[in-house]
Each structure stands twice: as structure tokens, then as C-alpha cells.
C-alpha positions in Angstrom: 35.4 -34.9 -23.9 36.5 -35.0 -27.6 39.3 -33.1 -29.1 38.3 -30.4 -31.6 40.6 -28.4 -33.8 41.5 -25.0 -32.4 40.2 -22.3 -34.6 43.2 -20.0 -34.2 46.0 -22.5 -34.9 44.5 -25.8 -36.2 45.9 -27.6 -33.1 43.7 -30.1 -31.3 42.3 -28.8 -28.0 39.6 -30.1 -25.8 36.2 -28.5 -26.0 35.4 -26.6 -22.8 32.6 -27.9 -20.7 31.4 -24.4 -19.9 31.3 -21.0 -21.5 34.3 -19.0 -20.3 32.8 -15.7 -21.2 29.7 -16.5 -19.1 32.0 -17.5 -16.3 33.9 -14.2 -16.7 30.6 -12.3 -16.6 29.8 -13.9 -13.3 33.2 -13.0 -12.0 32.5 -9.4 -13.1 29.3 -9.4 -11.1 31.0 -11.0 -8.1 33.7 -8.2 -8.1 31.0 -5.6 -7.9 31.1 -4.6 -11.6 27.6 -5.7 -12.4 26.9 -2.5 -14.5 29.8 -3.5 -16.8 29.3 -7.3 -16.8 26.9 -7.5 -19.8 29.0 -5.1 -21.8 32.2 -7.0 -21.0 30.4 -10.3 -22.1 29.1 -8.7 -25.3 32.5 -7.2 -26.3 34.4 -10.4 -25.4 31.9 -12.5 -27.3 32.2 -10.3 -30.3 36.0 -10.4 -30.2 35.9 -14.2 -29.9 33.4 -14.5 -32.7 35.6 -12.3 -34.9 38.5 -14.8 -34.3 36.4 -17.7 -35.2 35.0 -16.2 -38.4 38.3 -14.7 -39.5 40.0 -18.1 -39.1 37.3 -19.7 -41.3 37.7 -17.0 -43.9 41.5 -17.1 -43.9 41.5 -20.9 -44.2 39.2 -20.7 -47.2 41.3 -18.0 -48.9 44.7 -19.7 -48.1 44.7 -21.8 -51.3 44.2 -18.6 -53.3 47.3 -17.0 -51.5 45.3 -14.0 -50.6 44.3 -12.5 -47.2 40.8 -11.2 -46.5 42.1 -7.6 -46.7 43.5 -8.2 -50.2 40.3 -10.1 -51.2 38.3 -7.0 -50.2 40.4 -4.8 -52.5 39.9 -7.3 -55.3 36.1 -7.4 -54.8 35.8 -3.6 -54.5 37.6 -3.3 -57.8 35.5 -6.0 -59.4 32.3 -4.2 -58.3 33.5 -0.9 -59.6 32.2 0.2 -63.0 35.6 0.3 -64.7 37.4 -2.3 -62.7 39.6 0.5 -61.3 39.6 3.0 -58.5 41.9 5.6 -57.0 43.8 4.4 -54.0 42.2 7.1 -51.8 38.7 5.8 -52.8 39.7 2.2 -51.9 40.8 3.3 -48.5 37.6 5.3 -47.9 35.3 2.5 -49.0 37.1 -0.2 -47.1 37.3 2.2 -44.1 41.0 1.5 -43.5 44.1 3.7 -43.3 45.7 4.5 -46.7 48.9 2.7 -45.6 46.9 -0.5 -45.3 45.7 -0.1 -48.8 49.2 0.6 -50.1 50.5 -2.6 -48.5 47.6 -4.7 -49.9 47.9 -3.2 -53.3 51.7 -3.8 -53.3 51.2 -7.5 -52.6 48.4 -7.8 -55.1 50.5 -6.1 -57.8 53.4 -8.4 -57.0 51.1 -11.3 -57.6 49.9 -9.8 -60.9 46.3 -9.4 -59.6 46.2 -5.6 -59.9 48.1 -2.9 -61.8 48.8 0.7 -60.7 49.0 3.7 -62.8 49.1 7.5 -62.5 45.7 9.2 -62.2 45.0 11.1 -65.4 43.8 14.2 -63.6 45.7 14.3 -60.3 49.5 13.8 -60.4 49.5 13.0 -56.7 47.0 10.1 -57.0 47.3 6.5 -58.3 44.7 4.4 -59.9 44.5 0.6 -59.1 43.0 -1.6 -61.8 42.0 -5.3 -61.6 43.9 -7.5 -64.0 42.3 -10.4 -65.8 44.1 -12.7 -63.3 42.8 -10.7 -60.4 39.2 -10.9 -61.8 39.5 -14.7 -62.1 41.0 -15.1 -58.6 38.3 -12.9 -57.1 35.5 -14.9 -58.8 37.1 -18.3 -57.7 37.7 -17.0 -54.1 34.2 -15.7 -53.9 32.7 -19.0 -55.0 34.8 -20.7 -52.2 33.8 -18.2 -49.6 30.1 -18.4 -50.5 30.2 -22.2 -50.3 32.4 -22.7 -47.3 31.6 -19.6 -45.1 28.9 -17.2 -46.2 26.2 -19.9 -47.0 27.1 -21.8 -43.7 27.4 -19.2 -41.0 26.2 -21.6 -38.3 23.3 -19.3 -37.5 19.6 -19.5 -38.6 18.1 -16.9 -40.9 16.4 -15.0 -38.0 19.6 -14.9 -36.0 21.5 -13.7 -39.1 19.1 -10.8 -39.7 19.1 -9.9 -36.0 22.9 -10.0 -35.9 23.3 -7.8 -38.9 20.7 -5.3 -37.4 22.4 -5.2 -34.0 25.9 -4.8 -35.5 24.6 -2.2 -37.9 23.3 -0.1 -35.0 26.7 -0.5 -33.2 28.5 0.6 -36.3 26.2 3.5 -36.9 26.5 4.7 -33.3 30.3 4.6 -33.8 30.0 6.9 -36.8 30.8 4.1 -39.4 28.0 5.4 -41.6 
């Protein structure tokens, strides 16, 4: 058995000789929970896949000193027509709580990647705008993510399309869109 880096921490750990989620599924069946076994295995697999992918994304973004949540704000602004959006719109489009957007924008502003100003028509609202430094960082980080993560997802084209379709149906059923 060879040691492989642990995705969560970077520490070396032995690769397991079996799939622990498949083993847990069998335990579920053995306990009389067969009706829930496939759902448990699917949810647990999804959660583990999330950990693996997020670790890859965060490792790629680390040299840019930005988290994926902050990167998403930068890219949303970059894709907007004016390079700016109200905070409320950012929260809505990213499907996160406004407090999360406030925290991300605070850090991006501290780093000089975005600026914040009063909304011209609504005194209660703030506009977040991408700075030139933010645009440059977003473009560099996207090039790195494309090369190191998005172009190498460790799945074939058919699997990728199927995964997007299946997860899209899950998201739609949850009311995501």
C-alpha cells in the first residue's frame, strides 16, 4: 500500500483497500435500513466528493490569497455588464445569505479587489464594483482553475454530463431554480 496525500490536510495517509461508503451501505442493509441504504451512500458520496473537489479548488486558489467564495464574487462582478452589482443581487445570484456576501466583500475590499459605494437610487443599498486589480486576479485565478481543476475533473465527458444532469435535477427538486 502506498501513501497518498490526504485531500483535507495534505498529510500522508494510506489509501484504503476498500470503499468505506460501500461498506457503510452494507452495514445499513445489515441493520435493516435497506430502504435508506442507497440514499445514505449517495449523500455520503456527494459529501466526500465535495470535500475532494473543494480541497483541489482551494489549493489552486491559495497562491491568489482568495477563497472560492470570494472568487465567486469576483467572477460574478467580472461577468456583469458594468463590473458592479448591488450587494443584494450578489447574494441572490450566489444563493447565499447576505451576511456571507458582506464578509466576502469586506475581505475583497481590504485586499483592494473590489470597492463599495452607495447605491445612486437606494440609500439602503450598496454597490460592489470590481477594481482593476480584482479583474486581473479573477482572470489569473480562472486560468489556474481551468488548467488545474475544471479541465481535469477526473471524469470522462459522458460522466460529466450525467453528473451535471443528475445534480441539476437534485437542485431543481430542492427549489434551487
